[in-house]
C-alpha positions as CSV (number, residue, x, y, z in Angstrom):
1,M,-0.4,0.3,-0.1
2,K,1.3,3.5,-0.7
3,A,0.2,6.8,1.2
4,V,-0.3,10.1,-1.0
5,I,0.3,12.9,1.2
6,G,-1.2,16.2,0.1
7,K,0.1,19.9,1.6
8,G,-2.6,21.4,3.5
9,C,-2.9,23.4,7.2
10,A,-3.8,20.9,10.0
11,G,-5.7,21.6,12.5
12,G,-7.6,19.0,14.8
13,A,-7.1,16.6,17.8
14,V,-6.3,13.5,18.6
15,A,-5.7,11.0,21.6
16,A,-2.5,9.7,21.9
17,P,-2.2,5.8,20.8
18,P,-1.1,3.7,24.4
19,S,2.3,3.0,24.9
20,K,3.6,0.2,23.0
21,S,6.4,-0.3,25.8
22,Y,4.1,-0.3,28.5
23,T,1.7,-2.4,27.3
24,I,3.8,-5.4,26.7
25,R,5.9,-5.0,29.7
26,A,2.5,-5.4,31.6
27,L,1.2,-8.5,29.6
28,F,4.3,-10.1,30.7
29,A,4.2,-9.4,34.3
30,A,0.2,-10.5,34.2
31,A,1.1,-13.5,32.7
32,L,3.7,-14.5,35.5
33,A,1.5,-13.4,37.7
34,E,-1.0,-16.0,39.8
35,G,-4.8,-14.6,39.3
36,R,-6.4,-12.4,37.1
37,S,-5.2,-9.0,36.3
38,V,-7.0,-6.1,34.3
39,I,-4.7,-4.1,31.8
40,R,-6.7,-0.7,30.8
41,N,-6.2,1.1,27.9
42,P,-4.0,-1.6,26.3
43,L,-2.4,-1.0,22.8
44,A,-3.7,-3.3,19.8
45,A,-1.0,-3.8,16.9
46,D,1.1,-6.5,15.7
47,D,3.5,-6.2,18.3
48,S,1.5,-6.1,21.4
49,E,-1.0,-9.0,19.9
50,A,2.4,-10.9,19.3
51,A,3.0,-10.5,22.9
52,A,-0.5,-11.8,24.1
53,D,-0.2,-14.8,21.3
54,V,3.2,-16.1,22.7
55,L,2.1,-15.8,26.5
56,T,-1.3,-17.5,25.9
57,R,0.7,-20.4,24.0
58,L,2.4,-20.7,27.5
59,G,-0.6,-20.8,29.8
60,A,-1.8,-17.1,30.0
61,G,-5.9,-16.7,29.6
62,I,-6.0,-13.0,27.9
63,E,-9.6,-11.8,27.3
64,R,-9.1,-9.3,25.0
65,G,-12.1,-6.2,25.5
66,A,-12.5,-2.8,23.4
67,N,-10.7,-1.1,26.0
68,T,-9.5,-3.4,28.6
69,W,-7.3,-7.0,28.2
70,T,-8.3,-9.3,31.2
71,V,-5.6,-11.7,32.1
72,A,-5.2,-14.7,33.8
73,G,-1.8,-15.6,34.7
74,G,0.4,-17.9,36.9
75,N,1.7,-22.0,36.2
76,L,3.3,-21.0,32.6
77,E,5.0,-23.7,30.8
78,P,6.7,-24.2,27.2
79,P,4.3,-25.6,25.2
80,H,4.6,-28.3,22.0
81,Q,3.9,-25.3,19.5
82,K,6.4,-22.9,18.5
83,L,6.2,-19.1,20.0
84,D,6.4,-16.9,17.6
85,C,7.3,-13.2,18.1
86,R,7.2,-11.9,14.8
87,Q,8.6,-8.6,14.4
88,S,8.4,-7.8,17.8
89,A,12.3,-7.6,19.0
90,A,10.6,-6.5,22.9
91,T,8.6,-9.6,22.7
92,L,11.4,-11.9,21.6
93,R,14.4,-10.0,24.2
94,F,11.5,-10.3,27.1
95,L,10.1,-13.9,26.2
96,A,13.9,-15.6,25.8
97,P,14.9,-15.0,29.3
98,V,11.4,-16.2,31.0
99,C,11.5,-19.4,29.0
100,A,14.8,-19.7,30.7
101,A,13.3,-19.7,34.3
102,L,10.5,-22.1,33.3
103,E,10.8,-25.7,33.4
104,G,11.2,-27.2,29.8
105,V,11.9,-26.5,26.2
106,S,10.9,-23.5,23.9
107,R,10.7,-22.9,20.9
108,I,10.7,-19.5,19.6
109,T,10.4,-17.8,16.2
110,F,10.5,-15.0,15.0
111,A,10.5,-12.6,11.7
112,P,13.4,-12.8,9.4
113,G,14.1,-9.4,9.5
114,L,14.7,-9.1,13.4
115,A,17.9,-11.9,12.9
116,R,19.8,-9.1,12.0
117,R,19.5,-7.3,15.8
118,P,21.7,-8.1,18.1
119,M,21.0,-11.2,20.5
120,A,24.9,-11.8,21.6
121,P,24.0,-10.2,24.8
122,L,21.4,-12.4,25.4
123,F,23.4,-15.7,24.6
124,E,26.2,-14.9,26.9
125,A,23.9,-14.2,29.6
126,F,22.5,-17.8,29.4
127,S,25.9,-19.3,29.6
128,Q,26.6,-17.5,32.7
129,L,23.2,-18.9,34.1
130,G,24.2,-22.2,32.9
131,V,21.0,-22.0,30.1
132,A,21.4,-24.3,26.9
133,S,20.1,-22.3,24.4
134,E,20.3,-22.5,20.0
135,L,20.2,-20.0,17.1
136,A,19.5,-21.0,13.9
137,G,18.1,-18.0,11.1
138,N,15.0,-17.0,12.8
139,Y,14.4,-20.5,15.0
140,F,15.5,-20.3,19.3
141,T,15.3,-22.7,21.3
142,V,15.7,-22.1,24.8
143,H,16.4,-24.9,27.5
144,G,14.8,-23.7,30.9
145,T,16.3,-24.8,34.4
146,G,12.9,-24.5,36.2
147,G,14.9,-21.2,38.1
148,R,17.6,-23.4,39.3
149,F,20.1,-21.1,37.5
150,K,24.0,-22.5,37.7
151,S,24.8,-18.8,39.7
152,N,22.8,-15.6,41.0
153,A,24.7,-13.3,39.3
154,V,25.3,-12.5,35.3
155,S,27.0,-9.5,33.6
156,L,26.0,-8.2,30.0
157,P,26.5,-4.8,28.3
158,G,24.3,-2.2,28.9
159,N,25.1,-0.3,26.0
160,V,23.7,-2.5,23.5
161,S,20.0,-2.6,24.1
162,S,18.2,-2.0,27.1
163,Q,15.6,-4.6,26.2
164,F,17.9,-7.6,27.2
165,V,18.4,-6.0,30.7
166,S,14.5,-5.7,31.0
167,G,14.1,-9.6,29.9
168,L,16.6,-10.8,32.5
169,L,14.5,-8.3,35.3
170,L,11.2,-9.6,34.1
171,A,12.6,-13.3,34.6
172,A,14.8,-12.7,37.7
173,P,12.0,-13.1,40.7
174,L,11.3,-16.8,39.0
175,A,15.2,-17.7,40.2
176,E,15.2,-19.9,42.8
177,A,18.4,-18.2,44.7
178,G,17.1,-14.4,42.9
179,L,19.8,-12.6,40.9
180,E,22.2,-9.9,40.6
181,I,22.5,-7.7,36.9
182,R,25.8,-6.7,37.1
183,L,26.3,-4.0,33.9
184,T,29.8,-4.3,32.3
185,S,29.0,-0.8,30.4
186,P,27.0,2.3,31.1
187,A,23.3,1.6,30.6
188,E,22.0,3.6,27.8
189,S,18.2,4.2,27.5
190,K,17.7,4.0,30.9
191,D,14.6,5.4,30.9
192,Y,13.2,2.3,29.3
193,L,14.8,0.5,32.1
194,C,12.9,2.9,34.6
195,M,9.7,1.9,32.8
196,T,10.2,-1.7,33.5
197,L,10.6,-1.2,37.6
198,D,7.8,1.0,37.5
199,C,6.2,-1.6,35.6
200,L,7.6,-4.6,38.0
201,R,6.6,-2.4,41.1
202,C,2.6,-2.1,40.3
203,F,2.6,-6.2,40.2
204,G,4.6,-6.4,43.8
205,I,8.3,-6.6,42.6
206,E,10.9,-5.3,43.9
207,V,14.6,-4.7,42.8
208,T,16.8,-2.9,44.2
209,P,18.9,-1.0,41.7
210,G,22.4,0.4,41.8
211,A,24.0,3.7,41.6
212,E,23.4,5.1,37.9
213,L,21.6,1.5,37.1
214,T,24.9,0.1,36.5
215,G,23.5,-3.5,38.1
216,F,20.3,-4.7,39.9
217,R,19.4,-7.1,42.7
218,V,16.3,-9.3,42.8
219,S,15.2,-11.9,45.2
220,R,12.6,-14.6,44.5
221,Q,9.4,-12.9,44.4
222,Q,5.6,-13.7,43.5
223,Y,4.5,-11.4,41.3
224,R,0.9,-9.9,42.3
225,P,-2.0,-9.8,40.0
226,A,-2.9,-6.1,39.6
227,E,-5.5,-3.8,37.8
228,Y,-3.1,-1.5,35.2
229,T,-4.1,1.4,33.0
230,V,-1.6,1.9,30.4
231,E,-0.6,5.7,29.6
232,G,-0.6,7.7,26.1
233,D,2.9,6.9,23.9
234,W,5.3,9.7,23.5
235,S,6.8,8.0,20.9
236,S,3.7,7.9,18.5
237,A,2.7,11.3,19.7
238,S,5.4,13.1,18.5
239,Y,4.8,12.5,14.8
240,F,1.3,14.8,15.2
241,L,3.3,17.1,18.3
242,G,5.8,17.7,15.2
243,L,2.8,18.0,12.3
244,G,1.5,20.5,14.3
245,A,4.9,22.4,14.4
246,L,5.0,21.9,10.8
247,A,1.6,22.4,9.4
248,G,-1.4,24.3,11.4
249,R,-2.3,23.6,15.3
250,V,-2.9,20.1,16.4
251,N,-4.2,19.3,20.2
252,V,-2.6,15.7,21.6
253,S,-4.8,14.5,24.4
254,G,-3.4,11.2,26.7
255,L,0.4,12.6,27.2
256,S,1.8,13.1,30.9
257,E,5.0,15.8,30.9
258,A,5.6,13.3,34.3
259,S,6.0,10.2,32.1
260,L,9.2,8.0,32.5
261,Q,9.1,7.4,28.5
262,A,12.3,8.4,27.1
263,D,10.5,10.6,24.1
264,R,8.9,12.9,25.9
265,F,12.1,14.5,25.0
266,I,10.3,15.3,21.6
267,L,8.8,18.7,23.5
268,R,12.6,19.7,24.8
269,C,13.6,19.5,21.0
270,L,10.3,21.5,19.9
271,R,10.7,24.3,22.1
272,R,14.5,24.6,21.4
273,M,13.4,25.0,17.8
274,G,11.1,27.2,18.8
275,A,7.8,25.8,17.9
276,A,4.7,27.3,19.7
277,I,3.5,24.9,22.5
278,S,0.8,25.2,25.1
279,T,-0.3,22.4,27.7
280,D,-2.8,22.2,29.8
281,C,-3.5,18.9,32.2
282,E,-2.4,16.2,29.8
283,T,-3.1,17.7,26.6
284,I,-0.3,19.1,24.3
285,T,-1.2,22.1,21.4
286,V,1.4,22.7,19.2
287,S,1.2,25.3,16.6
288,R,3.5,25.9,13.5
289,A,6.1,28.6,13.7
290,R,9.5,29.6,11.8
291,L,11.8,26.7,12.8
292,K,15.3,27.1,13.7
293,A,18.0,24.6,13.6
294,I,18.9,22.6,16.4
295,D,22.1,20.3,17.7
296,V,21.1,17.2,19.4
297,D,21.6,13.8,21.3
298,L,19.6,11.4,20.8
299,N,21.0,8.5,22.3
300,E,18.5,8.2,25.2
301,A,15.3,8.6,22.8
302,I,16.7,6.8,19.8
303,D,13.5,6.6,18.1
304,L,12.9,10.5,17.8
305,L,15.6,10.1,15.2
306,P,13.0,10.2,12.2
307,T,10.8,12.9,13.8
308,V,13.7,15.0,14.9
309,A,15.5,14.6,11.3
310,C,12.4,15.6,9.3
311,L,11.2,18.9,11.5
312,A,15.3,19.9,10.7
313,A,14.7,19.0,6.8
314,A,11.7,22.1,6.9
315,A,14.4,24.2,9.6
316,E,16.6,27.3,9.2
317,G,20.0,26.5,9.7
318,T,22.1,23.1,9.7
319,S,20.8,20.9,12.6
320,V,23.6,18.3,13.8
321,I,21.8,15.2,15.7
322,T,24.0,12.7,17.3
323,G,24.2,9.7,19.2
324,L,22.7,7.6,16.4
325,G,24.9,4.3,16.3
326,R,21.7,1.9,17.7
327,A,19.4,3.5,15.3
328,R,21.2,1.1,12.6
329,L,19.6,-1.8,14.2
330,K,16.2,-1.4,14.1
331,E,13.2,-2.2,11.8
332,S,16.1,-0.4,9.2
333,D,19.1,1.1,9.3
334,R,17.1,4.6,9.7
335,I,20.4,6.5,9.6
336,S,20.6,5.1,6.0
337,A,17.0,5.3,5.5
338,V,16.1,9.1,6.8
339,T,19.1,10.1,4.8
340,E,18.2,8.7,1.3
341,N,14.7,10.2,1.8
342,L,15.7,13.5,3.1
343,K,17.7,13.7,0.1
344,R,15.4,12.5,-2.2
345,T,12.7,15.8,-1.2
346,G,15.7,17.9,-1.8
347,I,17.3,18.1,1.6
348,A,21.3,18.2,1.9
349,V,22.1,15.6,4.5
350,V,25.5,14.2,5.4
351,E,25.7,10.7,7.1
352,G,27.8,10.0,9.7
353,T,28.3,6.4,11.4
354,D,26.3,7.6,14.7
355,C,25.4,11.2,13.5
356,M,23.4,13.1,10.8
357,T,24.1,16.9,9.6
358,I,21.0,18.0,7.8
359,T,20.9,21.5,6.2
360,G,17.1,22.6,6.4
361,G,15.3,24.3,3.8
362,L,12.4,23.4,1.7
363,P,11.5,20.2,1.1
364,H,9.7,19.3,-1.7
365,G,7.3,16.1,-2.4
366,A,9.0,12.7,-3.6
367,V,8.3,9.0,-3.0
368,V,10.3,7.8,0.2
369,D,10.7,4.4,0.8
370,S,9.4,3.3,4.1
371,C,11.7,0.4,4.1
372,D,9.0,-1.6,6.3
373,D,9.9,0.8,9.0
374,H,7.1,2.0,10.9
375,R,8.5,5.2,12.4
376,V,10.5,6.3,8.7
377,A,6.5,5.8,7.2
378,M,4.8,8.2,10.3
379,A,7.6,10.8,10.4
380,F,7.6,11.7,6.1
381,A,3.8,11.6,6.5
382,M,4.3,14.5,8.9
383,L,6.5,16.3,6.4
384,G,4.5,15.5,3.7
385,A,1.8,17.6,5.1
386,A,3.9,20.3,5.0
387,C,5.6,20.5,1.8
388,G,2.8,18.1,-0.6
389,D,3.1,15.9,-3.0
390,M,4.7,12.5,-0.8
391,V,4.4,9.5,-1.7
392,I,4.9,6.7,1.0
393,L,5.4,3.1,0.0
394,G,4.9,0.1,2.3
395,A,2.0,2.6,4.0
396,E,1.0,-0.3,6.0
397,C,4.3,-0.8,8.4
398,V,2.3,1.6,10.6
399,N,0.4,-1.5,11.7
400,K,3.2,-2.7,14.0
401,T,2.6,-0.3,16.7
402,Y,-0.2,2.5,15.4
403,P,-2.9,0.7,13.0
404,G,-5.4,3.6,13.8
405,F,-2.4,6.2,12.6
406,W,-3.4,7.1,9.4
407,E,-7.1,7.7,10.6
408,D,-5.2,9.9,13.3
409,F,-3.8,11.7,10.6
410,R,-6.5,12.6,8.9
411,K,-8.4,13.6,12.3
412,A,-5.3,16.1,12.8
413,G,-6.1,17.4,9.4
414,G,-3.0,16.1,7.6
415,K,-4.4,14.5,3.6
416,V,-3.9,11.4,2.7
417,D,-5.2,9.0,0.2
418,L,-4.4,5.6,0.5
419,Q,-4.0,3.3,-2.5
420,I,-3.7,-0.2,-3.1
421,K,-0.2,-0.8,-5.0
């Protein structure tokens, strides 16, 4: 499917979709808690459905309502069927450690595209814990120990992906002797680790973190069922906040400025670029303004790269965006994908190993390749509203995290014609 974006003056209101990161964390915690948990305002998208499906195969009972999912958890065990994580890296990286703490052999599959993303830290952690595992292509076998690890301490790098650490934190309460997790390099994406700790706390799990999140101590504990409300997603909201700054006036509700989510950083970026912003309770309004260039390090909010880069393309001056190394290991190589697509719109971009230099100006419409990356597609839709005549190929990829994106894009005043190729 392709999306043809027309130029127009945006003006409308949207509600931020539920947080993908919190939905998946809450699903795992609820599945591990014996009893009935209620998850309110969950995200229904490909990634969260993948998490729900694998947990159902492990034995959790999940009833999906319109705005509430009820989870009957506890007593999970590996099934005879394969556990398909689809394209969800978070599901894969959370599931594998949990399976390592269960009794029996788990057979995990995932979309071939995930095979290019790092897994080595998890294998090394399993080796330290005495957990046998094998990876062949997109097929992963984990020989669970029932929590009887050969060591009650494990070390892994903190600068590859916080999801490895979060997965071990989810599994740690199941370890017979508890677990100490030590980071051999400074933690990156610390906010995502704080989100995991926050979610665990809601389900009765206490974790003792080290200074600067250099390590964590978790005793053997039992998850407790809970009623949990998922907050709005700052990552997905960033495209509409940016849309207001580029093309009109947009109200986005359901966002908390006190959120632990890393991508709340988009507000700081927009303010520094000169966007007109007003806040009222949990509603944020952004209006079109003459944007100026920005020098910014996105290491702790790496998913904002496509949004900030597209904003920089329409700003006056030269922007320098750094801290992007891990962006090459996402659904696409986002540095290259964004660079190539911005060049197609007539914008000068210099691509570095872990940085981008963007000289803003007057981008024009172009045919953009989403590279099957939801964040690339949504960011260029935002830019397309400002310059018009933007054609986004592979527009259906937004279903990964935001299946209602195109509908909400119209609600916000965006002009889009969806066409089946």
